N, C-alpha and C positions, 0 to 999 in steps of 0.2 A: 422473542417470540410474539407474534401478533396477539392482541387481547382475545380475539374471537377464537383463536386456536387454543388458548389457555382455557377458555370456557368449555370448548369442545372436549378437551382432555379431562377436565374436571367432571363433566357429565359422564364420561366413561368410568371414572373412578367411583362416582356416585352409583352408577349401575352395578358395578362389581360389589360395592358395599351392600346394596339392596338385595342382590342375589344371595350373598353370604348370610345376611340377617334372615332372609326367607328360608333358606335351607336349614339354618339353625332352628327356626321356629317349627319347621316340619319335623325335624329330628326330636325336638322336645314336645311335640304335639301341642304347641301353643296356637290354638285356633285363631285367636284375635290377631296375633302378629302375622299369621299367614294371610288372613283376609285383608289386612292393611298393606302388606308389602307386595303381594302378587299384582294388584291393579296398577302398581307404580312402574312395572317393567316397560310397558309400551310408551307411556308418556315420556320417560327418560330417553328412550330410543328415538322418539319423535324429535325431542329437543336436540339430541346429538345429530340427527339427520339435518335439521334445519340450520344448525350452526355450521354445517359443512357445505351444504348445497349453495352454490353461488347464485342460483336463480331457479325459479320454478320451471320444471321441465316435465316431460312425460314420465321419466323414470322416478323423479321425486314424487309426483302425484300418485303413481301406482304404489310406491313404497308407503306413502302416508295412508293410502286406502288399506293396504295390508296391515299396517300397525294399528289402525283404528278397529279393524275386524278382530285382530288379536286382543286388543284391549277389551272389546265386547266379550270375547270368550273368557278372558281372565276375570273380568269384573262382574258380569251378569251371573256367571256361575257361582260366584261368591255370595251374591245377594239372594239368589234363588237356588239353594242347594238341591231341591227336589227335581229341578229340571236341568241339573248341571251337565248331564251327558248330551242332551239335545242342543243346549246352548253352546257348549264347547265345540261340538262337531260342526255346527253351522258357522260359528265364529271363525274357527280356524280353517274351514273350507273356503270361506271368503278370503282369508289371508293368503292361503296357498294359491288361489287363482290370481290375486294381485301380484304376488311375488313371482309367479311363473311368467306373467306378462312383462314384468320388469326385467327378468333374467333373459328372456328369449333373444332380444337384440344383442346382448353381450355374448351369449352363447354362439350366435351366428357370426359375430366378428372375430372372436378370439378363442374358439373352441380348440381344445387340446385333445388329440386322438387318444392318448393314453388315458386321460381322465374320463373321456366318454366311454372307452372300453371297460374301465373299472366301474362305471356307473350303470352299465347294462344290467348287472345282477339285481339292482334295486327293484326293477319290475318284478323279478322272480320272488323276491322277499315279500313285497306287498301283496302279490297274488296269493302266495302260499299262506300268508297271515290272514288274508281276507277269507279264504276258503276255510281255514281252521276256526275263525271267529264268526262265521256266517250264522250258525245255529244259535249262538248266544246273543246276536244283535237284535233279534225279534223285529219289532216295527221300525227300528232304526236302520234296517238293512239297506234300503236305498240310499240313505244319507251316508252310511259307512262305505258303500260301494263308490259313491261320488268322491268321498274323501280319499279313498285309497288311490283312485286314478289321479286326483290332483296332487297327492303326496308323492307318488312315483314320478310324475311330470316335473314337479318342482325340484326334487332331488336330482333328477337327471340333468335338468337345465343348470342347476347350481354347479355341477361338476365342470361345465364348460366355461365358467367365469374365471375365477382365480382361486388361490389356495384357501382364502378365508370363506368365500361363498361355498366352495366344495365341502370344507369341513363343517360349516354351519348347516348346509343341507343334509349332510350325513347324520349329524347329531339330531336334527329335527326329525328325520326319518326314524332314528333310534328311539327318540322320546315317544313319538306317536305309536310306534310298534309296541313298546312296553305298556303304554296306556291301554291300547286295544286288547292286549293279552290280559291285563288286569281287569278290564271291564267285561269282555265278551268271551273269554276262553275259560270255560268251567274247569276247575281243578288246577288251573295254573297257579303256581306259587313261586314268586321271585323275591328273594330277600332284598329288603330295602327298596322295593319297587317304586314307592312314592318319591323317595329321595332321588332315585336315579332318573325318574321321569322329569322332575323339576330341574335337576342339574343339567341333563342333556338338553332340555327345552330352553332354559334360560341362557346357557352358554351358546347353544346352537343359534338361537334367535339373534343374540348379540353379534356373533361372528358373521352371520348372513348380512346383517345391516352394515357392519364394518366393511365387509367385502364389497358391497354395493357402493359405499362411499369411496373406497379405494379405487373402484373402477371408473369413477367420475373423471372426466378429462381435466377438470379444475375444481379446486375447493375455494372457500371464501378467503383463505389465507395465502393462496397461491399468487405469487407476484405475476402481474400482467406482463406479457412480453412487450418490450419496447416497440413502439411503432416506427415504421421506416421514416427516415428524415430525408428531405430533398436538399441536396447540397449543390450549390452553384459555384463553380470555380471560374473566376475571371482571369483572363490573361493580362 
């Protein structure tokens, strides 16, 4: 196995371990461990992306932009808890815009009719959730509306990529929906909502990036096709 692929797989193992430690900290209400582990999600995914991408491309640049926005939402919210809602909404709004732009060409090339048909209800889910949460959003309503549109778009486009992007987009949608209900829907009570939000977010985010890596025509460890050779035969 090429060394770069070994490093890539090790990064995915590190990501899984970080997610497990973070979920354990959430369940044990260990605030310090939560604040230390959540900001590590995006940097590990960035490292995994860079160890796989053979060269800088439009898709890679867009994914890096999305991961940096996600890191901002994860990290700044931890540093300034009083503004956590606003920072999280804008951070992940940027991430969704970047991810949608990265997914659009893949959706256009390899869209699957069945996946697209199954993804259509995403818009209904997001619209219904937005209507239910509108009263509780208060001054954040415009930002929440923009986030809802971006979320539905990203989830729809992710369904046209491959199985990993589709599952990742669906989990991302689930995570954001649970978080919106927890924040903006008065009287909503979901058992283990924080744990479910973080589980679906971390796993979904990882699967989305893994799916985009899988969709790359080449990875760093992919052997180059041998070039054609000119053969001269003398009689």
